[in-house]
N, C-alpha and C positions, 0 to 999 in steps of 0.2 A: 504495500501499500504506501504508493509515493508520494509525499510531503513537497510539494512545488511552490516557491515564491513566485508569485506573475506579476510582473512589472509595466505597464504600460505610460509610456511619455510622447507617443507620437504627435499628438496634437496639442489641443489647450487643454485636454482632460490629462490631471496628473492620479493615476491608478494605480491600487496596490492591492494586489487578493492572494492569502493563502489559500491552497486548495488541494485534497486528498483523495485523490482517484478521481478528478475532476468536479470536484463538491466543494464549493465556498466553506471553508472554516473561517476565516476573517478578513474584512476587506477595509479600507478605507480608499476615498474618489473625492475629487474638487474637477469643478469644470470651469471655474473663473478665471481661467485664462493661464495663459504661459508664465507661472510662477513655480515651476517644478523645481528648481534650485533650492525654493526655500521648504518645500513641503515633502519632498520623496524621503527623505532621510527619516523624516520625522512619522512618515505614514509606516515606513517598513519596523520602525521599533513599536509602534501603536498596534498594527496587525502580529507582530510575535508577541508582544506581552497580552492582546486580547486570547489568543491561541495557548499562552503558557508554554511556550516553546523558544527555543535561542537558537541562533544558526546553525550550531552542532546537529541540533535535531532536524533541519531542513534536508531532503535529499537533492533539490537542484535550483536552480533560480532560472526561469523562463523569462524572458525582454521581448518587448515587440521591436522588429528588428527595424523597420519603415516599407513602405517611404513617410516621409511626413515633417514635420519640422526640424531643420538642423538642428538647431539648439536643442529641442526639445529628445530629438533621438539621444544627441551626442549625453544629455545630463543621466537617461534609464540606461544606455549601456554600459556609461561609466561605473554608473554605483553597481548596478548588475557584476560586473567584471571584479569591482573592487569584495563584493560581497562574497563570490565564487573564488576568488584567490585567497581572501584572508581564513576561510572557511574550508578549502578546501573541497569544495563542489562543485558539480559540472552545472555549464550553461548550455540553455537552451535557446535557440532563437525563432522567432514563430513573426511569418511575415504578416505587417500590419493587414494589409487588405486580404488577406488569406483569411484570419483569427476572425475580419469582421464577415464575412462571407459565410463560414461556417456557422457561427450563431446565428443568422438570418435566417440559412436554409436549415438550420435544425427548428427553429421558431415556424416558418411557413411551412416546411414540410408541402413542397409541390416543385411536380418537375419541369421546372423552368430556370433560366438562366441567372447569375446573382451578382452584380455589379458594385461593389464598394467603391466610393469617393471619397475622395481627402481633400479639400479645398486647397488652391495654388492661386497664383496671384490671377487678377481679370477673370477671365471666361475660359482658364484652365483648372483643369483637374488631375491627380495620379488617381489613373483606375487601373481596374483588372476585370475581366470577366471569368467565372467560376460557373461549371453545372452542380447539380445535384448531390454529386457523391464530391465535391470537392477538388475536382480534376480542373485544372488551369485550360480556359477555352480560349483566350486571349489575354497575353502576357500583362504586366507589369508597366506603365507608360505613363507619360504626361499627354493628357489631351485637349485639346484646345476645343470649346463645345460649341457644335453650329448646327445646321438641321442634317449633314452627312454623317454625323458622329455616331457609331453603334449602328449603322443600316444593316450590317450582314448580320449580326448579333440578333436583333429587332425582328429580323425577316425571317427568323428558325421557329419564333415563337414567343412567349411572356418572358420578359427581361424585368427583373426588380432592383431600382437604382438606391441606394441608402447612402447616409454617411453624409457629413458638414459639407459637402460639394455636389451633392443632389438637387440643394434648393436652384442652383443656377440651371441644371440642366434641367426642371421640370418646365422651365418656360420656352425650352428650346427643341424639344424630343417630344413633338407630338405624335408620333407613332404609335397606334390604336393598341400594341404590344407592349408599351411600355409602363412600368409600375412602378409607382415611387411610394417609399416607406419614409416616415419623419421619426425623428426622434431616435435613429441608429448613431450612435457614437461609438469612439475608441473606447475599449475600456482593457483592464486585467483580466475581466470575469472570460472576457473571448477567448483569452491565450488559453483558456485553461484545460479545455477536450486536448487541443493538439498538442500543448507541452507534455499531457499523459501520454499520447502518441509514441511521441519522439523519445521521451524518457524509457516506456518499454523497449523501444528499436535499437536504444543507444545512439541516439543522433544527436551527440553533442558537438560544439564548438570550441576553439582554443581561444582558452579565455585569453592568452596572452596578444593575440593577433586578430580576433575578431573585430569587424567594424560594420556600423548600420549600412543599411541599405539606402542612402540619401538620395537617390536617384538623380541628381541635379547638385551640383557643387556649389557650394554656399558662396553667395555674393554681398560684399560688407557693402552697404552703404552709407553716403557720407552728407548729413543734415547741412541743408542749401546755408549760406552763411546772411546772417542777418546783417540789415545794411544799418537799422537803427534798433 
């Protein structure tokens, strides 16, 4: 019975969940924005304390591997690696979009396609398409939303769009096969089933060398100089 600490900081949601055999033992979550550097360590301590365990009693740490916010991913992965290194535990990486699709497919239970979306800049999202069994139909990529987006997938049948980028798609994708689910966010809870499967299969990452899947390189912006 694996006890896995799950961490997700890929978007504006800071989420930590301790799970045993894919079921929540304790969790903490905040969706008020990118304050992960302040909250994440505190949430890990609180979740472990709620469950009455220490890191020595945890079997593995799972982390949302991206894509998503560059800063958020870096914070989550850095802490996960530090916990694994300090306690000698294995590291499990779970794709952010894959975890969202797995959670929604389990909830909807329809033989359809599932397209999680993470908001990027302007009319762009990070997206991928999965079938009911979690198989990747269209790989993870940045998508500029217009009328031609996802035409191939929509021609096959119903496609569920969800995630914090799906609101932008709702006004653009007018195809009758397009279905939209609101209120679906990234969460450590979404990682649990996939993390459990990876633990059972021994699919672990190299703690020293693992890096998040940023999808795009980080671009620093310089504030405009104020003249007055």
